[in-house]
N, C-alpha and C positions, 0 to 999 in steps of 0.2 A: 682136370680129368678130360680127356680128349674123345669128342664124339665122332662116330664114323658116319656121320650123315652126309649124304650128297648135298650139293648146293640147293638152296630152295629154289623152286620154280616160279619165283614171283618176279623174275626180271632182275634180281640182283646182280650186279656187274661183278665177273669174276675174271676179267682179263688178266692173262699171265698166270693164272693159278689153276692147278690140276688136282684132283683128289680131294679127299675129305677136308672139311673144315672143323675147327674147335668149337665147342659149345659156347664160348665166350663170343666168337665171332658171329655165330648165328643169333644169339641173343641181342647183339649190338645192332643187327640189321633193323632198317626202319619197319614198323609194322603199320604204317597208314595204308588203309584199304578203303575201297569204296563202301558206302553204307550198305549196298546190296551184297556186297562180298563179305562184309562183317555179319549180315544177317545170316547168310547161308552158313558161314562157319558156325555161328552160334547155334543154329538147328542142327548142326551136325553133332556138335557137343551135347546138346539136347537128347538127340536120337541115342548117343552113349549112355547118358544117365538113365534113359528110359530103360535100355536094355539091362543095365545093372540093378534097377528096380526089379525087374521081372525075375532076376536071379537071386535077389535077395528080398523076398516078399516080408521079411520082419520090419523092413522100413516103413511099411504102411500100418504098423501096429498103433502108433499113436493117431492115426486118422480114422482108425476103424474102431478101435476098442474105446478111445477117450469120448467121443461123442455119445455113444451109448451109455457108458459109465457116468458121466457128468450130467447128462440129460436126465436120467433116472434118479441120481442121487440128488441134485439141486431141487428137482421137482418135489420128491417126496419129503425131504428133509425141510425145505423152507416154504414149500407151498401153503402149507396151512397157516404158519406163523406171520407170513407176510401179506397174502392175499386172501386167507380164510379157506381156501381149497386149492388142490392142483390145477384144476380146469382154469381157474380165474388167474393163476399164477403164470400160467404157459405164454401168454401173449407179451408178458414182461419179461420172462426168461429165456425164452427160445432165441430171440435175437442176440441177447447177451451170451448165450452158449454159442451161437453161430461165429460171433466175434472172438471169442476166447478159444475155440478150437481152431480156428483159421490162424490166429496169430501165435498160438503155442506151437502148431505144426510148423512153422517157418524157422522156429529155433534149430531143426534139425539140418537146415541149409549150412549154417556156420560151423555145425558140429562135424557135418560129412566133409566140408571143405577142408577143416583142420586136419582130419584123418587122412584125407588124400594127399595134402602137403607134407605131412609126417611121413607117410610111406613112400614119397618120391615119385608119385605118379605125375605130379605137376612138373617135375624136371624133365620129363620127356615131351611135354607139350612146349618146352623152350626150344626145341629143335624144328618145331614146325612153323612155317610163314603164316601165322594166323593173327588176327586182330587181338589186342592185348585183352580186350574185355571178352572176348568168345569163351575162354576156358572158365569164366566166372559166371557169365550169363547164361550159357548153355544149360548147365544144371539147375538154375532157377527157373528156366522155362519148363524143363521137365517136371519141377516141383508144383506147377500150376495143377497137375494131375492129381497131387495129393491134396491140395486146398480144396479142388473140386469134390474129391470124395469125402472129405471132412465136412464141408459145407452142406452137401447133399444128404449124407447120412444124418446129420444133426436134424434136417428138416423132416426126413422121413420118420425119425424116432419120435420127434415131436407131434406129428401128426398122427402116428400111431397111439400116442398118450392122449390125444384129444385136442391138439393144437389145431385151430381153424383159422389161418390167415386170411384176411379180407382184401388184401391188396391187389389181387388180380395178377396182372403183368407185373406188378411192383415186386412180387415175390422172387421172380427171376432177376430183377434189379438188385434186390437185397443180396441174392446169393453171388451175383457178379461183384457187388461192392466188397463183400467179405474176401473174396478172392483176391481182388486187385489190392486190398489193404494187406493181406498176408504177404502178397508178392512184393510189394513195395517195401514193407518192414524186413523182408529178408535180406534186402540190401544192406540193412543196419547189421544184422547177425553175420553176413558175409564179411563185413568189415572187422567184426569181433573175431571172426574166424581167422583173418590174417595177422591180427596183432596178438592173439592169446597164445599161450605156450603149449597147450594141450587141448585135446577135444574136450576132456573133463571139465576144464577151465571155462571152455565157450559156453559150455551148458549151465555152469554155476553162475557165470556172469550174465547169461541170457535170462535166466530165471530170477535173478535180483532185480533186472529191469522190468521183465514183462509182467511177473505175477503182482507186485504192488500196483502197477498201472491198471491191471485188468480188475483187480479186486477193490481198488479205491476209486471206482467208477460207477455208473448207474447202470451196470450190468445185471445186477441181480437184486438190487433194492431201489426204491424211489428216492431221488435225491433229498426230497424233504422231510424223510425220516432221519437223516443223519444229522450229527451234531453242527452247529452253525459254522464252526472253524474249518470243518472238513467239506462242508457245501462248496465253499469256493474254490478249493482244489479239484474237486468232482466236476464242476461244471466247466472248467478249462481243460480237463484232461483230453487228450485226443482221443482216447478210447471210448470216452463218453459220447463224444460227437460221433464216432463210428456206429455205437450201439444205437443211439438215437435216430440215425439216419436209417439203419437197418430196420429198426420198428416203424418208423414212417412209412417205408417202402412197403414192408410185408403186410403190417396190420391195416394200413390205410391207403396204400398205393399213391402216396403224396410225395412228390418230390420237393422237399422243403430245403431250407438254408443249411440244415444240418448235413444233408448230402453234398453240398457245395463244400461246406468245411472240411467234410471228410476226404473228399477228392483232393482238396488243396493241401491238407496234410500228408497225402500219399505222394503228391508231386514234389512237395518239398523234402521228404524223406528220401526219395530217390535223387533228387538234385544233390542232396548232401552227402549222402552216403555212397552213391555209385562211383563217383569220382575218388572219394577216400579208399574205398576198397579196392579199386584199380590200382591207385598208386601205391597204397600199402602193400598190395601183392606183388608189385614190380620191386620193391625194396626187399621183399622176402627173398625174391630170386637173386 
């Protein structure tokens, strides 16, 4: 297919040529740009994604309904059985719900990416002289708004139910940590979105990965109440480190080693899956 786009305004040499170029020629042009330019382009795509969210408010359903539903459901169903009453269960549960809602919200990143790729919108981006990472990173920056809503609403619902975090400024640190964790994990789901065959398969694969990790953690029950063979897995589960770090920050205001492990895990996920996602996206093109 021949694209009728003009030559890119990035200094590409077109000596001896006039008129339009083919899409293949545009795609073959070097995409090396300065970090400042790549950041500006990423924010441009983020603004596009934000405008799309405003026109499709149903994208916020999972970060608005899920925190309210899960917080109430887990508190009233498990509170008495695990801690004796709901009030005593909230300091254990709310950090777990914070981590869970932020992590499950990031599944939508891969689903939306796959939908956009299937509808051909990303084909248009190939005619633009932009950094290769910008079309992927831009929507993920916009999704920070969704993670913030999920984390903030969970905390508000918890406080309304009687949760009284004693961490002071550590509460803000806990919220920031779950937002960063969700954003880093969204790179993994972005990679899944580039290799899956459909948006439905992205959602299915994501749920098979995320829900076992979430429920086989210390998010909702004390580790010492689990069978011995399961305790070993729960203790090394990355989600358990995130939940423990959020508890330390929100309940006690303590910056412990769990916080360091959680941030280290976020860095590893980004370092592994960001290059994989970009490379896989380029192969798809």
